C-alpha positions as CSV (number, residue, x, y, z in Angstrom):
1,M,0.0,0.0,0.0
2,M,1.3,3.4,-0.9
3,A,1.5,6.5,1.4
4,G,-1.9,7.7,0.1
5,G,-3.4,5.6,2.9
6,T,-1.6,7.8,5.4
7,D,-1.3,4.9,7.8
8,T,1.3,3.0,5.8
9,P,3.8,1.5,8.2
10,G,6.4,0.9,5.5
11,F,5.9,-2.9,5.2
12,G,6.7,-4.4,1.9
13,L,10.0,-2.5,1.8
14,R,13.0,-4.7,2.4
15,V,14.4,-2.4,5.1
16,A,11.1,-2.5,7.1
17,D,10.8,-6.2,6.6
18,M,14.4,-6.8,7.8
19,V,13.9,-4.6,10.9
20,R,10.9,-6.7,11.9
21,S,12.3,-10.0,10.8
22,G,13.2,-11.0,14.3
23,S,9.7,-10.6,15.8
24,D,8.9,-14.3,15.3
25,Q,12.4,-15.7,15.7
26,T,12.6,-18.3,18.5
27,A,16.1,-19.6,18.1
28,P,19.4,-18.1,16.9
29,I,20.5,-18.5,13.3
30,V,23.9,-20.2,12.7
31,R,25.9,-18.3,10.2
32,A,29.1,-20.2,10.6
33,P,30.5,-22.6,13.2
34,G,30.3,-20.7,16.5
35,V,28.7,-17.7,14.9
36,W,25.1,-17.1,15.9
37,E,22.7,-14.4,14.9
38,S,19.7,-12.8,16.7
39,R,17.7,-10.6,14.4
40,G,16.1,-7.3,15.3
41,V,16.2,-3.6,14.6
42,G,19.9,-4.3,14.4
43,N,21.2,-7.8,14.4
44,A,23.4,-9.1,17.3
45,Y,26.0,-11.8,16.9
46,L,27.3,-14.2,19.5
47,L,30.7,-15.7,18.8
48,T,31.3,-18.8,20.9
49,T,34.7,-20.1,22.1
50,A,36.0,-22.6,24.6
51,E,36.8,-19.9,27.0
52,G,33.7,-17.8,26.8
53,N,31.8,-15.8,24.2
54,V,32.1,-12.5,22.4
55,L,29.0,-10.5,21.6
56,V,29.0,-8.1,18.6
57,N,26.3,-5.4,19.2
58,A,23.6,-5.7,21.9
59,G,20.6,-4.6,19.7
60,T,17.9,-2.4,21.1
61,L,16.7,-2.9,24.6
62,A,13.7,-5.1,23.5
63,D,15.9,-7.0,21.0
64,A,18.5,-7.7,23.7
65,R,16.0,-9.3,26.0
66,K,14.9,-11.6,23.2
67,G,18.5,-12.2,22.1
68,R,19.7,-13.2,25.5
69,E,17.1,-16.0,25.6
70,R,17.9,-17.1,22.1
71,F,21.7,-17.2,22.7
72,A,21.1,-19.2,25.9
73,Q,19.8,-22.0,23.8
74,V,23.3,-22.5,22.2
75,S,25.7,-21.5,25.0
76,A,25.7,-21.1,28.7
77,A,29.2,-19.7,28.8
78,P,29.6,-16.1,29.9
79,V,30.0,-13.2,27.5
80,Q,33.6,-12.1,28.0
81,F,33.6,-9.2,25.5
82,I,31.0,-7.0,23.9
83,V,32.0,-5.0,20.8
84,L,29.9,-2.1,19.6
85,T,30.1,-1.4,15.9
86,Q,28.6,2.1,16.2
87,S,26.8,4.5,18.6
88,H,23.2,4.0,17.5
89,A,20.5,2.6,19.8
90,N,20.2,-0.6,17.7
91,Q,23.7,-1.4,18.7
92,Y,24.0,-0.2,22.3
93,G,20.3,0.0,23.5
94,G,20.4,-3.4,25.2
95,L,23.9,-3.3,26.7
96,E,22.4,-3.4,30.2
97,V,20.9,-6.8,29.5
98,Y,24.4,-8.4,28.7
99,K,26.7,-6.3,30.9
100,T,28.2,-7.9,34.0
101,P,31.0,-6.8,36.3
102,D,33.2,-9.4,34.6
103,N,32.8,-8.6,30.9
104,V,34.4,-5.9,28.9
105,V,32.6,-3.5,26.6
106,I,34.8,-2.4,23.7
107,A,34.2,0.7,21.5
108,H,36.1,3.2,19.5
109,H,37.5,6.2,21.4
110,L,35.0,8.5,19.6
111,Y,32.1,6.5,21.0
112,P,31.6,8.7,24.1
113,Q,31.7,11.8,22.0
114,D,29.1,10.4,19.7
115,R,26.9,9.5,22.6
116,T,27.3,12.9,24.2
117,Y,26.1,14.8,21.1
118,C,23.3,12.4,20.5
119,E,22.0,12.9,24.0
120,A,22.4,16.7,23.7
121,L,20.1,16.5,20.7
122,S,18.0,13.5,21.8
123,E,14.6,15.1,21.3
124,H,15.6,16.4,17.9
125,Y,16.8,12.9,16.8
126,R,13.9,11.0,18.3
127,R,11.4,13.4,16.7
128,G,13.0,12.8,13.3
129,S,13.2,9.0,13.9
130,R,9.6,8.8,14.9
131,R,8.5,10.6,11.8
132,I,10.3,8.1,9.6
133,F,10.4,4.9,11.6
134,G,7.3,5.2,13.7
135,G,5.3,1.9,13.4
136,I,8.4,0.1,12.1
137,T,11.0,0.0,14.9
138,G,8.5,0.1,17.8
139,R,8.3,2.3,20.8
140,T,11.1,4.6,21.9
141,E,11.1,2.8,25.3
142,D,11.9,-0.5,23.5
143,M,14.8,1.0,21.7
144,I,16.8,2.9,24.3
145,P,18.4,1.8,27.6
146,T,17.1,2.4,31.0
147,C,20.6,3.3,32.1
148,E,23.7,4.2,30.3
149,V,26.5,1.6,30.1
150,A,29.9,3.1,29.4
151,P,32.5,1.2,27.5
152,D,35.3,-0.4,29.5
153,L,37.9,-0.3,26.8
154,L,38.2,2.5,24.2
155,I,40.4,1.6,21.3
156,G,42.5,3.9,19.1
157,D,42.3,4.6,15.4
158,E,44.8,1.8,14.8
159,G,42.2,-0.8,15.9
160,H,42.5,-3.6,18.4
161,R,43.3,-7.3,18.4
162,F,42.6,-10.0,21.0
163,E,42.3,-13.8,21.2
164,L,39.8,-15.8,23.2
165,G,39.6,-19.6,23.3
166,G,41.8,-20.0,20.3
167,R,39.7,-17.6,18.2
168,R,41.3,-14.4,16.9
169,F,39.5,-11.1,16.7
170,E,40.4,-7.9,15.0
171,I,38.5,-4.6,15.4
172,I,39.0,-2.1,12.6
173,W,38.0,1.5,12.6
174,T,35.6,2.5,9.8
175,P,34.7,6.1,10.2
176,G,32.8,6.2,6.9
177,G,30.0,4.3,8.5
178,E,26.8,5.8,10.0
179,T,28.8,7.3,13.0
180,R,32.4,8.5,13.4
181,S,33.0,5.7,16.0
182,A,32.0,2.9,13.6
183,V,34.1,-0.2,13.6
184,I,33.9,-3.7,12.1
185,V,34.9,-7.0,13.6
186,W,37.1,-9.3,11.5
187,L,37.7,-13.0,12.2
188,P,40.9,-13.6,10.2
189,D,40.9,-17.4,10.5
190,E,37.4,-17.8,9.3
191,R,37.5,-14.8,6.9
192,I,34.3,-13.4,8.3
193,A,33.6,-9.6,8.6
194,I,30.9,-8.4,10.9
195,V,30.3,-4.8,9.6
196,G,27.2,-3.6,11.3
197,N,25.6,-0.8,9.4
198,L,28.8,0.3,7.6
199,F,26.9,-0.2,4.3
200,G,23.7,1.0,5.7
201,P,20.8,-1.4,6.4
202,L,20.9,-2.8,2.8
203,F,24.0,-4.1,1.0
204,G,24.3,-2.8,-2.5
205,N,22.1,0.2,-1.8
206,Q,23.0,3.9,-2.2
207,P,24.5,5.1,1.1
208,N,22.6,7.6,3.1
209,L,25.1,10.4,3.5
210,N,22.6,12.8,5.1
211,T,19.5,11.4,6.6
212,L,16.1,13.1,6.8
213,R,16.1,12.3,10.5
214,G,18.8,14.9,11.0
215,D,22.0,13.0,11.8
216,K,25.4,14.5,11.4
217,P,26.3,14.3,7.7
218,R,28.7,11.6,6.6
219,S,31.7,12.0,4.3
220,A,31.6,10.4,0.9
221,L,35.4,9.9,0.8
222,E,35.6,8.5,4.3
223,F,32.8,6.0,3.3
224,I,34.8,5.0,0.3
225,A,38.0,4.6,2.3
226,S,36.3,2.4,4.9
227,I,34.7,0.2,2.3
228,K,38.1,-0.2,0.7
229,R,39.4,-1.5,4.0
230,V,36.7,-4.2,3.9
231,R,37.5,-5.1,0.3
232,A,41.2,-5.5,1.2
233,L,40.3,-8.2,3.7
234,R,38.7,-10.3,1.0
235,P,36.0,-11.8,3.3
236,E,34.2,-15.0,2.5
237,L,31.2,-14.0,4.6
238,L,29.9,-10.5,5.3
239,L,27.5,-10.1,8.2
240,T,25.8,-6.7,8.2
241,G,23.3,-5.3,10.5
242,H,20.6,-7.2,8.7
243,E,22.0,-9.5,6.0
244,A,24.5,-12.3,5.4
245,I,26.4,-11.9,2.1
246,E,28.5,-14.9,1.0
247,G,31.2,-15.6,-1.5
248,V,34.6,-13.9,-1.8
249,N,34.2,-13.0,-5.4
250,H,30.6,-11.9,-5.1
251,I,31.5,-9.7,-2.1
252,E,34.5,-8.2,-3.8
253,N,32.6,-7.4,-7.0
254,E,29.7,-5.8,-5.2
255,V,31.9,-3.8,-2.8
256,T,33.9,-2.6,-5.8
257,R,30.7,-1.5,-7.5
258,I,29.7,0.4,-4.4
259,I,33.1,2.1,-4.2
260,D,33.1,3.0,-7.9
261,A,29.5,4.3,-7.7
262,V,30.1,6.6,-4.8
263,Q,33.4,7.8,-6.2
264,W,31.7,8.6,-9.6
265,M,28.9,10.5,-7.9
266,H,31.4,12.4,-5.8
267,D,33.5,13.3,-8.8
268,R,30.6,14.4,-11.0
269,T,29.3,16.6,-8.1
270,L,32.6,18.4,-7.7
271,E,33.0,18.8,-11.5
272,G,29.6,20.5,-11.6
273,M,30.5,22.8,-8.7
274,N,33.6,23.8,-10.5
275,E,31.6,24.5,-13.7
276,G,29.3,26.8,-11.7
277,R,26.3,24.5,-11.9
278,D,23.7,25.1,-9.2
279,L,22.8,22.5,-6.7
280,C,19.2,21.8,-7.9
281,S,20.4,21.1,-11.4
282,L,23.1,18.7,-10.2
283,M,20.5,16.9,-8.0
284,R,18.4,16.5,-11.2
285,D,21.2,15.7,-13.7
286,V,23.8,13.5,-11.9
287,R,22.8,9.9,-12.8
288,L,25.0,6.9,-12.4
289,P,25.9,4.8,-15.4
290,D,23.9,1.5,-15.6
291,K,27.0,-0.6,-14.6
292,L,27.3,1.4,-11.4
293,S,23.6,1.5,-10.5
294,L,22.8,0.9,-6.9
295,T,19.3,0.4,-5.4
296,E,17.8,3.4,-3.8
297,E,15.5,2.0,-1.1
298,Y,17.5,3.8,1.7
299,G,19.8,6.4,0.1
300,K,19.3,8.3,-3.1
301,V,21.7,9.7,-5.7
302,A,20.0,13.1,-5.7
303,W,20.2,13.4,-1.9
304,N,23.9,12.2,-1.9
305,V,24.7,14.8,-4.5
306,R,23.3,17.4,-2.1
307,A,25.2,15.9,0.8
308,I,28.5,16.0,-1.1
309,W,27.8,19.6,-2.1
310,H,27.2,20.7,1.5
311,E,30.2,18.6,2.8
312,Y,32.5,20.8,0.8
313,S,30.7,24.1,0.7
314,G,28.6,24.3,3.8
315,W,25.1,25.6,4.2
316,F,25.2,28.6,1.9
317,D,23.8,28.1,-1.6
318,P,24.6,31.1,-3.8
319,A,21.8,30.2,-6.2
320,R,19.3,31.2,-3.4
321,G,20.8,34.7,-3.3
322,T,21.2,37.3,-0.6
323,T,18.2,36.3,1.5
324,E,19.9,33.0,2.2
325,L,22.2,34.9,4.6
326,Y,19.4,36.0,6.9
327,G,16.7,34.5,9.1
328,V,13.7,35.8,7.2
329,P,12.2,32.9,5.4
330,P,10.3,32.9,2.1
331,S,7.1,32.2,4.0
332,S,7.3,35.7,5.5
333,I,5.9,37.2,2.2
334,A,3.3,34.4,1.6
335,P,0.4,36.6,2.7
336,A,1.5,39.4,0.4
337,I,1.9,37.0,-2.6
338,A,-1.5,35.5,-1.8
339,E,-3.1,39.0,-1.8
340,L,-1.4,39.9,-5.1
341,A,-2.6,36.6,-6.6
342,G,-6.2,37.4,-5.6
343,G,-6.3,35.3,-2.5
344,A,-5.1,31.9,-1.3
345,E,-8.1,30.3,-3.1
346,C,-6.5,31.4,-6.4
347,L,-3.2,29.8,-5.5
348,A,-5.0,26.6,-4.6
349,E,-6.7,26.6,-8.0
350,R,-3.3,27.1,-9.7
351,A,-1.8,24.3,-7.6
352,Q,-4.6,22.0,-8.7
353,A,-3.7,22.8,-12.3
354,F,-0.2,21.7,-11.6
355,V,-1.5,18.5,-10.1
356,N,-3.6,17.9,-13.2
357,Q,-0.5,18.4,-15.3
358,G,1.4,15.8,-13.3
359,R,3.6,18.3,-11.5
360,P,3.2,17.7,-7.8
361,L,6.3,19.5,-6.6
362,E,5.3,22.7,-8.3
363,A,1.9,22.3,-6.7
364,L,3.5,21.9,-3.3
365,H,5.6,25.0,-3.8
366,M,2.4,26.9,-4.5
367,L,0.6,25.4,-1.6
368,D,3.3,26.3,0.8
369,I,2.4,29.9,0.1
370,A,-1.4,29.4,0.1
371,L,-1.4,27.5,3.4
372,T,1.0,29.9,5.1
373,A,-1.4,32.7,4.2
374,A,-4.6,30.7,5.0
375,P,-3.7,27.6,7.1
376,G,-7.3,26.4,7.4
377,L,-8.3,26.7,3.7
378,A,-10.0,23.4,2.9
379,A,-9.5,23.7,-0.8
380,A,-5.7,24.2,-0.4
381,R,-5.5,21.3,2.0
382,A,-7.4,19.0,-0.4
383,V,-5.1,19.9,-3.2
384,K,-2.1,19.3,-1.0
385,R,-3.3,15.8,-0.2
386,A,-3.8,15.2,-3.9
387,A,-0.3,16.5,-4.7
388,L,1.3,14.3,-2.0
389,M,-0.5,11.3,-3.2
390,L,0.6,12.0,-6.8
391,L,4.2,12.5,-5.7
392,D,4.1,9.2,-3.9
393,E,2.7,7.5,-7.0
394,Q,5.4,9.1,-9.2
395,T,8.3,8.1,-6.9
396,G,7.0,4.6,-6.7
397,G,7.1,4.4,-2.9
398,T,10.4,2.5,-3.2
399,N,12.6,4.6,-0.9
400,L,11.9,4.1,2.8
401,W,12.7,7.7,3.9
402,E,10.8,9.3,1.0
403,R,7.8,7.1,1.4
404,R,7.6,7.6,5.2
405,W,8.1,11.3,4.9
406,I,5.2,11.6,2.5
407,A,3.0,9.4,4.7
408,A,3.9,11.6,7.7
409,A,3.0,14.7,5.7
410,L,-0.4,13.2,4.8
411,H,-1.0,12.2,8.4
412,E,-0.2,15.7,9.6
413,L,-2.6,17.1,7.1
414,E,-5.4,15.1,8.6
415,E,-4.4,15.7,12.2
416,T,-4.3,19.5,11.7
417,A,-7.6,19.7,9.8
418,P,-9.9,22.4,11.3
419,G,-12.8,21.2,13.3
């Protein structure tokens, strides 16, 4: 079902299905000898040895409670080490479930800094997350811990190695992931890489360099460098936050395609900037060659072009002119424009004409003015609903963020209806 229903939870999209795939799981999945998976908003992995176990990611609070029961089915040995691959709640949320006085939580030295700024903006991030992931990931109370568990061991940029029960572990810093403190866990003897959300929730998808949720932007070149570190390992099994990817040649080929795609997109964006192209035209015109095409269920080329632009040039867009420098938004003149146009009703009629022409974005620009001038105008609200539904139809509802944003906009339109 598309967002036109306004209550679309996002099911039917692979990301949403993966996030919820652990809801009916009763036993851990074996991915390799002594490598067990508990699925959830972010997968947790239990690595068993003769001298105790290593846990990679705890999952959310709710996922950890389920995961502990699943893992108990295959090993009663204590968890000696817990490795956090990044500083998002689907990795650290359930730490309190697994933490004991005797085990060691390992994270990158930037992890506390990541957690500090996330907590400083907790309401901002949670508001953005609820808008996109509400109805998919569950309640906030099921995601976040009841108490903060600090890492016991903070590792440096050079990484960290240890051995337990004859099994070797290497932790490698990959700052191009979703957070600056992102790491992967490499099992050199088995040639298994546990990469968390380094590739995002979907392998072979466009990365999400700047989320609609409002996270810190991510660097395209750091992403490429981190992915190259994974490729150099030549893993035979890649365990992500949601998927298991097998085959050394298949992994190498796909990882190379991801690297080349992001590099191509990065280079074309910089070329356009140097040519004096404006941001909107680059968002429209930069398209990957077919051989480098990646799926766009989570990230999108146009959004990443914008993220790369802002990574290099910051917030100021010269194409928007002098007013971009000041805190007076375009909406400040909406009542005056509506008056000159003959009233908000006239703007709504013109917006309807745009909808009839199959141009929902032009309609939404017009309706921003009309509804700022007359927020309760029923005709404008009806056209806005039609424009949003048309936009969802035209985009195909195949990108999780886009689909959920449109669904939220439709829901807000209903919730704020007068009377």
